[in-house]
C-alpha positions, 0 to 999 in steps of 0.5 A: 499500499502506498506510503503517501496520501497522493500518488507520485508524479511517476505514478500519475504518468504511468497511469496516463501512459496506460490510458493511452493503450486503451481501445481507440487511443491508437490514433490521436486520443479524443480526451485529455487528462488535467491534473489537480493536487489530488485529482485527475479530471478526464475531458473530452476534447471537441477539436479532436472529434470529427462531427461528421463521423460522430455527431453526438459524441458517442464514440468519443465518450465511449473511447474516453470511458475505456481510457478512464478504466485503463487509468483506474486499473493501472492505479489499482496495479500500483496499489491505489483505489480510485474514487470516480465521479462521472459527469460531475458538472452539468454546466461543463459537459466536456468534463467526463470524470474526476478521479481521486486516487486514494490509498486502499484496496482496489476493487475486486480483481482490478489489480490483477487486470493491470498486467493485461494492459501492456499485453493486450493486442487488437488482433484482426486475424482469424481465431483458432478453430476451437470455441471460447469455453462457456466459463470463460464467456461467463467471466467476461459477462461478469467483467461487463456487469462490474461496469454496469453493462451487459454482454450478449453472445450473438447466436443468430446466424443472419446477425453474425453474418451481417456483423462479420461483413463489416456492418455497413454504414462505415462503422470501422474506425480509420486506424482499424480499416488501415489494419484490416487492409494490411491483413487483407494483403497478407498471404497468410489470410488468403485461405481464411474465411475471416470477414476482414478480408472481404470487408477491406475489399469493400464487398459488404458496404451496401448490403441490406441488413440480415439478408439471408444467404448473402453473408457467410458467418465467420467459421473460426472459433471466435465468439461475437459479442454485443455490449449493451447498457439499459440507457443511452445517454452520455453516462451510459456511453462512458460506462460502456467504454469502461465495460469494453475495457474491462472485458478486453482486459479480462480476455487478455488475462485468459490468453484470448485474442480479442478486439472491437469489430466496429463503431455502431451506426444508428442502422446497426444499433436498431437491428442489434436492439431488436435481435440481440440485446432485447431492447437494451441500447447496443454500444459496442460489437467485439469478438473473443477467440483462441489464438491460432496455434503457431501464429506470431504475437502482434506488435502492440499498436502504439498511440501516436500521442505521448503523455505530455500530449494528454496530461496538463495542469488543471488550471492551464489553458487547453492545449488543443482548443482553437 
């Protein structure tokens, strides 16, 4: 347990560096940390959000939630508990959370997740043929539930087929599209049935949703999952990001490959709410699977930003605002 009442500057920088490894941070992060004496304040950065791609700020808030969870877990690994006040200032909508690290026992299982932060990879390659054991899926569901979300397995073949042919509506994020295109050019994937080769080639962009017979489901051992929340407001998006981080880090801890399939556009969310989440608000689509035998471990995708880019004093003028 730490000997001081506040974390050292080195501990703070280590936790913020861990946040840069969260899902969605491999391009320029959409968030900023501002540090006070005892607190860290998470802000959405409007200048970094492309309004045409994310008009309501859903993805920005979800990505920020993933960074929030990574920071919490990193502090837990350093022996700090974190009190979190989410959306603390109605008059300041860009301030998403205030985190207060404090000496004490972290939440159940949080410290154990810390080792998964550096080990997690966004792996778009086809998974091994064996399915994920049901007990592992149960633990992933518990990881989502700890953050206020629900994890739904996608069992409907038509829904799986639609999702695994890229989901339409330009749902893939730019960094993911670049990686998919690189994998599509890889000779090692030519013989696979992975969706990503077809998606990168642009074969599925205009398909109608759930047209049976048009989309062949992925036939490897991947489990396709949808993360949902009871509500669909900014707090729900933030918690969904925390849940996404929790699920992916838990999967890494069990030696599973994992990744996000896409952003969820309005048309796709309507379909998933009707066919998968039973009325709850779908927030993210992801998959987990056993890594194939004999495949090299991927190099970590590093963020283009550094700690200095995303951490500044609370009272300083924002670096990136016009």
